[in-house]
Steps between C-alpha positions, in 0.01 A plus 500: 500500500363828365416605855855420608626717216280790609617463861862498382451829312349660811787373716757649262376845599567431869798411716430138404607563140758220504238247606263644240754436224545141614125450515462644149762261369332205672159596359644531149669160523181339630300660219745373239492149644120493504478637144773315310627205705339154538366602843136499389536159337669353806212620717230391254625152418420334837147639473427417137651153513331397824196346330527303175252538213168332570474136389179447294538122523350512848155551350233763455486771769172600662578869505744770394583793726653806336672755723467864404797724436486553124249781460563856620168598657574873514595522131207275408259725686652814348471368143186294559659192347720220639869596505741208541812642661704182548484124559263443208580127522275486806210564261618300198570179695152453651342563161704216351421276798129579470503388137684180592264422789155631396322383818745653745395798707705820465541744789663842468595656832605863528353822632719803555832545679449874545523624857207730427214281382343577164222346294754368248549126544745292302254213465253730323758601239662157464172317436445657154855407401448138602167493317663637184763227533224241478380433855120508514359756743296238685817305580672792669482543876621844610643582841532881504559597864853375574784748542796264522600136456392407851148624432509331157534167681249569779226649283540249218470208740182650645364561152554158342490279813735234359400142577742233624673335208445786257802621304544872449775667296654828617617725216744778586847628414781250562682736738179548699412131516690402820327766710162435337518125560604553860208735561240270342633202697486695824141597415414131465450514124706227331593622151742395228754745361469617140785753467509751211660837421867407545744792515819303421590200286639274770832389646691611189401861576628496857825682423375703204571873493275744316572828324141620552487643850121513516480123445742423780335745737160351417608145580676609819197698617262210434726252680572720803132582540409132489769398751379775736147366455611146584671614819210725604233235438703240687536733799125571492425127494331515160732233360633187664858535375731768366529360146213261429573228247325208329301272727661169584293209369 
């Protein structure tokens, strides 16, 4: 939308000024809708509500897989200490699960998403946080080479070699769960969804407006990015369906 606005300003200085003004108006309207309208909630709700909270009555899991995405590796490297930028629930939830199930293995998977590879790996900075939250160092299995969710699934499966009948939990943000589950299933790793880090309350928020533009823009950006990821991964054959959902028993 910002790029459209810039293009519109350039066009206003040419013989296409009339079109430039229309484009500017369209960009402004789109920006307002993304910032203050329920657009972000409407896009997020189908993602966040796709998988229900995990049911502990099914028994003790054999392992817990934690997807990276909470720690900013560049800031952590610059300050030489873990910097949690967002989605802290991805770290809190496995710590609570580890206390509840003391014999369950815990895997953190996350390297760096930077196009230019660096020595900073999210797993290296997340491990101390998980240890400080009460997970013993010897329980932690670190996968530090993956750059995206697809590699999270592939590398983690190679690392832990899950046996038939084992039950593994997958901890990630609720909006990211459909794509993550689809990728792990396609990789042949049967996991159970443990969604965390919700960005909206639920159905009651579907038509809620906000007077804080940054909040609305943030939700819209997260949702649009995830929908683009779902489409792209489906086209690449990395998921078996556009919007993966709970397995049918």
